[in-house]
N, C-alpha and C positions, 0 to 999 in steps of 0.2 A: 531266316526264318524270323527274327525277334520285329521288325519291321509287320510281318506277316501279322505273328499274335495281336500288335499291336496298331493292326490299323481290325482286326476281327473285334478286337476292346474297345476300342473307341465306336464302331457301326453298333455296340449293345451298348455304350454308356450313354448315344445319342439317341438308342431307341429311349430311352430309360427316360431322358429325359424328356425327349418328344410325347415318349404313352401316361408321364406325370402331367404336365404341362396342358398337355389336351382332355386329359381324365377319359384315355380310349379306355376301353373295355375289353386289351388284350393285353399280356403280360409287353415289355420293354424291352425283352430281349427279339418277341419275336416283328415288331416295328421295327429294331438294326436288324435283324438278314430283312428284313424286305427293302432296308437301306439301302444295304448292301446287294441284294442284288441288282439291285436299280442304276448302282453303280456298278456295278460290273455289264450289263447291260448299255450303259447309255458308252462305256470303252469299247465296245464295237469292235472288240478281238477278242480271243479266250483270256481266264483267266491267269495271275501270274503264277508259274509253277510253285511257288514260294510258300503261296494263299494256301493251293491242296496239300503241300506236307504240310502245313502245322494245324491246318482239318482235320489229320490225317491225325498227327502222333495230339492229338486233342478224343478224336473219337475211340484209337488205342487205348486211350483210360478213362475212358467213359464208364468201364463199377464202377473208380469214383467217387466218383461223384451219384454215386447212392448210397452210401454211407450213411452220408445226413439224416436221408429219409426213412433210413433202418434204423437211428438212430432217437429220428422221432415216435415210430413208429414204438419203436423201444416203453421212453416216457410216455406214448398215453399210452399203453394197454389198457389202464381204468377205463378209461371212457371208451375205446376200441370195447372195449367187452361189454359197455351201459350197453353200446348205441351200436350194435350188432346189424341189427334184421334190417333200421335205418340205410346200412353200409353197405350191408349185399346187398340189399334189392337195385341203391344206386347203382352201383359196383354193375350187375347183371343187366340191371335195363337200359344205360351207358354204353354196357360192351353191344349188346342186340342191335340199340341203335345204329349207330357207329357202322356195323358190317353188315345192317338190310340197306346201309345210307352209301354207302362204299360200296356197294355187290349195283342199287339202283347205279349211282353218278358211271358206273362201269360199262354197264350196259346201255346207256346213255351213250357211255362216249364211245363203243364199241356200231353200235347204229348210227350214229353218224360217220362215224369214219370209212364206213361201207355206204356212206350216201342216205340215205335212209335217214328218215328224221321222225 
């Protein structure tokens, strides 16, 4: 399991380095995930089972990753109280836009899958 976690962290590190060096507008871990996906595709075999177990272990403890975010919210409560209206508008508008985009994409994929375009 240690080699699998090391591989995951190495992909995250490579993604972070690439994102900063190339001034990409996406976070380094996202670039690292794309690199991991490309590496798994290049293998032309199934992913090693250790990698799946390591990922499942991380996902089982995913809730712990929300602790720093919760601390940040509590730390910035005065700022959130001051700017609640634009933050609420941004959250609601962003959520509605994401739902609409997901629905349109799902419709397009379903039509495409049936042979229509």
